[in-house]
C-alpha positions in Angstrom: -22.9 30.1 -19.3 -20.9 28.5 -16.5 -17.3 29.4 -15.7 -15.4 26.6 -13.9 -12.0 27.0 -12.6 -11.2 23.3 -12.6 -10.7 23.1 -16.3 -8.2 24.7 -18.7 -4.7 25.4 -17.5 -4.1 23.1 -14.5 -1.5 24.0 -11.8 1.7 22.0 -12.1 2.1 19.2 -9.6 3.9 20.6 -6.5 2.9 24.2 -7.4 2.6 26.6 -4.5 -0.8 27.9 -3.3 -0.1 31.2 -5.0 0.8 29.5 -8.3 -2.3 27.4 -8.1 -4.4 30.5 -7.5 -2.9 32.3 -10.5 -3.6 29.3 -12.7 -7.3 29.3 -11.6 -7.6 33.0 -12.2 -6.1 32.6 -15.7 -8.7 30.0 -16.5 -11.5 32.2 -15.2 -10.1 35.1 -17.3 -10.5 33.0 -20.4 -14.0 32.0 -19.5 -14.8 35.7 -18.7 -13.8 36.6 -22.2 -16.1 34.0 -23.8 -19.0 35.1 -21.5 -18.4 38.8 -22.4 -18.2 38.2 -26.1 -21.2 35.9 -26.6 -23.2 37.5 -23.8 -22.8 41.0 -25.3 -24.2 39.7 -28.7 -27.2 38.1 -26.9 -27.8 41.2 -24.8 -27.6 43.5 -27.8 -30.2 41.4 -29.7 -32.5 41.5 -26.7 -32.3 45.2 -26.2 -33.0 45.9 -29.9 -36.0 43.6 -29.8 -37.3 45.2 -26.6 -36.8 48.7 -28.1 -38.8 47.8 -31.2 -41.6 46.1 -29.1 -42.2 49.0 -26.8 -44.2 51.3 -29.1 -46.4 48.4 -30.2 -46.8 47.2 -26.6 -48.2 50.4 -25.1 -50.5 50.9 -28.1 -51.9 47.4 -27.9 -52.3 47.5 -24.2 -54.2 50.8 -24.3 -56.5 49.5 -27.1 -57.4 46.3 -25.2 -57.7 47.9 -21.8 -59.6 50.9 -22.9 -56.8 53.4 -22.2 -56.3 52.3 -18.6 -52.7 53.2 -17.8 -49.4 52.8 -19.5 -47.7 49.5 -20.2 -43.9 49.6 -19.7 -41.3 46.9 -20.3 -37.8 47.6 -18.9 -34.7 45.5 -19.2 -32.9 45.0 -15.9 -29.3 44.2 -16.6 -26.5 42.8 -14.3 -23.7 45.1 -15.5 -22.1 48.1 -13.9 -24.4 50.7 -12.3 -24.0 53.4 -15.0 -24.6 51.0 -17.9 -27.6 49.4 -16.1 -29.2 52.8 -15.8 -28.7 53.6 -19.4 -30.2 50.3 -20.5 -33.1 50.7 -18.1 -33.8 54.1 -19.8 -34.1 52.4 -23.1 -30.6 53.0 -24.6 -29.1 50.2 -26.7 -25.3 50.4 -26.3 -23.1 48.8 -29.0 -21.8 45.3 -28.7 -18.2 46.3 -27.8 -19.4 48.5 -25.0 -21.7 45.8 -23.7 -18.8 43.3 -23.8 -16.6 45.7 -21.9 -19.4 46.3 -19.4 -19.7 42.6 -18.7 -15.9 42.3 -18.1 -16.0 45.3 -15.7 -19.0 43.9 -13.9 -17.3 40.5 -13.5 -14.3 42.2 -12.0 -16.5 44.0 -9.5 -18.2 40.9 -8.2 -15.3 38.4 -8.5 -14.8 38.0 -4.7 -18.6 37.5 -4.3 -18.6 34.9 -7.0 -15.8 33.0 -5.4 -17.7 33.0 -2.1 -21.0 31.9 -3.6 -19.6 29.6 -6.2 -21.7 30.9 -9.0 -21.6 33.4 -11.9 -23.5 36.7 -11.0 -23.1 38.6 -14.2 -24.4 38.1 -17.7 -27.6 37.7 -19.7 -28.6 34.7 -17.7 -28.8 36.9 -14.6 -30.9 39.6 -16.3 -34.7 40.1 -16.2 -37.5 41.8 -17.9 -39.5 44.1 -15.7 -43.2 44.7 -16.6 -45.0 47.7 -15.1 -48.3 49.6 -15.3 -47.3 53.2 -14.9 -45.1 53.3 -11.8 -46.3 50.0 -10.3 -44.9 46.6 -11.2 -47.4 44.4 -13.0 -46.5 41.4 -10.9 -48.4 41.5 -7.7 -50.3 44.7 -8.5 -52.1 44.2 -11.8 -55.7 43.0 -11.6 -56.9 39.9 -13.5 -58.1 42.0 -16.4 -55.0 44.2 -16.4 -52.7 41.1 -16.4 -54.5 39.6 -19.4 -54.5 42.9 -21.2 -50.7 43.1 -20.7 -50.2 39.6 -21.9 -52.3 40.3 -25.0 -50.4 43.6 -25.5 -47.1 41.7 -25.6 -48.5 39.1 -28.0 -50.0 41.7 -30.3 -46.8 43.8 -30.1 -44.9 40.8 -31.3 -47.4 40.2 -34.1 -47.2 43.8 -35.3 -43.4 43.7 -35.2 -43.4 40.5 -37.3 -45.9 42.0 -39.7 -43.6 45.0 -40.2 -40.4 42.9 -40.6 -41.9 40.2 -42.8 -44.0 42.5 -44.9 -46.9 40.1 -44.6 -49.3 39.0 -41.9 -48.2 36.1 -39.7 -50.8 33.8 -38.2 -52.2 35.1 -34.9 -53.3 32.4 -32.4 -55.5 33.3 -29.5 -56.0 30.2 -27.4 -59.1 30.6 -25.1 -58.3 34.2 -24.2 -61.8 35.6 -24.5 -63.0 33.6 -21.5 -60.5 35.6 -19.4 -61.8 39.0 -20.5 -64.8 41.1 -19.6 -67.2 42.1 -22.3 -65.5 45.5 -22.9 -62.1 44.0 -23.4 -63.5 41.2 -25.6 -65.1 43.8 -28.0 -62.0 46.0 -28.1 -59.7 43.0 -28.8 -62.1 41.9 -31.6 -61.9 45.3 -33.1 -58.1 45.3 -32.8 -57.6 42.1 -34.7 -60.2 42.8 -37.3 -57.6 43.6 -40.0 -55.4 40.5 -39.3 -55.3 38.2 -42.3 -55.3 34.9 -40.4 -56.5 34.4 -36.9 -57.0 31.1 -35.1 -59.2 31.4 -32.0 -60.2 28.7 -29.6 -62.9 28.8 -26.9 -64.7 26.4 -24.7 -67.9 28.5 -24.9 -68.8 30.0 -28.3 -70.6 32.9 -26.7 -67.3 34.1 -25.3 -66.2 35.2 -28.8 -67.7 38.5 -30.0 -70.2 38.0 -32.8 -68.4 40.9 -34.6 -65.6 38.5 -35.5 -66.6 37.0 -38.9 -65.0 33.8 -40.2 -65.3 30.0 -40.4 -66.4 28.2 -37.2 -65.6 24.7 -36.2 -67.1 22.7 -33.3 -65.2 19.8 -31.8 -67.5 17.4 -29.9 -66.5 14.0 -28.7 -63.6 13.9 -31.2 -65.8 15.0 -34.2 -65.2 18.3 -36.0 -68.2 20.1 -37.6 -67.9 23.2 -39.7 -70.4 26.1 -39.4 -70.7 29.3 -41.5 -71.6 31.2 -38.4 -71.3 30.7 -34.6 -72.9 27.4 -33.6 -75.7 27.4 -31.0 -74.7 26.3 -27.5 
């Protein structure tokens, strides 16, 4: 979403500096409108998705981690201060209000944008903040907590798709058990026990809890061998 003043209505040859400036501002105003309209639609979709994920996220994180803390996901927007605070609190404003908020925020930072030569407002400037309780996950979460959070997000998305589709999607867990301690492994296995289709990969068969029943395949030197139970190492 770039806004460039060099395209659109060009100043007439011989125009004064003020006329040239007005022409550039007019072009930026047009691009601001496009950014606000499309950006608001994208932002609205993101906020609704995050709202629906939150309940599943905290539940999945607590189940995998054994109840260690609260997993939070907050949207950090680049709009006006008041609107940013409402969004951070979990509110999902309507598209028209978000569009107006983008326009207002663009007006606030226009001088700064001219100075820096880049757009400072819009969905492309936003971020998702992940936290464990009051502490940001980035830089503070342990290895186990980080993996529990990542799995919480994946399982939250799975549960949301399950609800929306009315059927079980395929759940893929690519070598995640190797990153978990024994307690988290067993809790994850219990959590996915009712999933209809799960594909799990592991370099070491013993990393996968024996409580997970299903078809096993071993890949060795390009050859695939099927086993009814976990193969011996």
